[in-house]
N, C-alpha and C positions, 0 to 999 in steps of 0.2 A: 273369235275375236282374238284382235292378232294387234303383236304391240302398239302401233299404233293407236290403241285405242283407251291405255290407257300414259297417265303423267306419270313418272318415275323421279324417284330423289333416294338421296342421300342425308340433303342436309336435316341437322334436327330441327332448328329452327325452320323451320318453312316446311317441315314436313307439321309437325304443333302446328301452326298455324292454320294452314289444309282442314284437317283434322280437325277443327274449328268448326269450320266447313262444310269439310266432306270426309266419309267417312275415305280411314286406310283399304285403300281393297285385300291388300294380300303385303308383305315382307317376301324383298326378294333376298336369303340368302349364301345363294351362290361365289362370293365370291366375299367372302369373311375374310378381315376382320370386320368388313364394309357390310352396309347389309344397306339394300332401297326396299322405298314403300315405296307400293303405288297405288296410284288415284285414280274410278279409272273418271273417263276424259269426258267432259262433254260440254256443251256453247262456249260458255260462260271460266273457265278451269284454267285455261289457258292464260286468258287478261284477268285470270285476277293473282297469275304468278306474277305478273308483270304487273302487278300497283303494289302486292312483292315489294320483287325489287326496288322500286322506281320508295320507298319508304307513304305509301300513299293508302298501309292494311295502318287499322290501329285498333290494340283490343286491347281490353282489359292483364290489368297484367298477373292479378290473380287467375284468373281464367288460364294463361299464358299460363302460369304454371305448375298448377292441378295439370291441366291439360299434358304438361314438357310430363308430370310422375306416370301418366296412363302412357305415353308414346314408351318411355322406360325402362316401364312393365311387359307389353311390351318385345322391347328388344327384349328381352333378359326372364319371359317365358319357359325357354327354352332350354 
């Protein structure tokens, strides 16, 4: 695996939205306090991210909030 096999972001909102559809593969804590979330790239991931930035992704707000809590738990579990 190479770095090009992964999509990386520190944006919490993007991470939360992505993680509703793609599992977080790992967290990179090498540049604290900023944490990078890594997602295994596939043929649809880049298009999904582009759709996110265009405002084309819609999610249930309760589902988003619950997922945000789960992501924050992963941040602070160490």
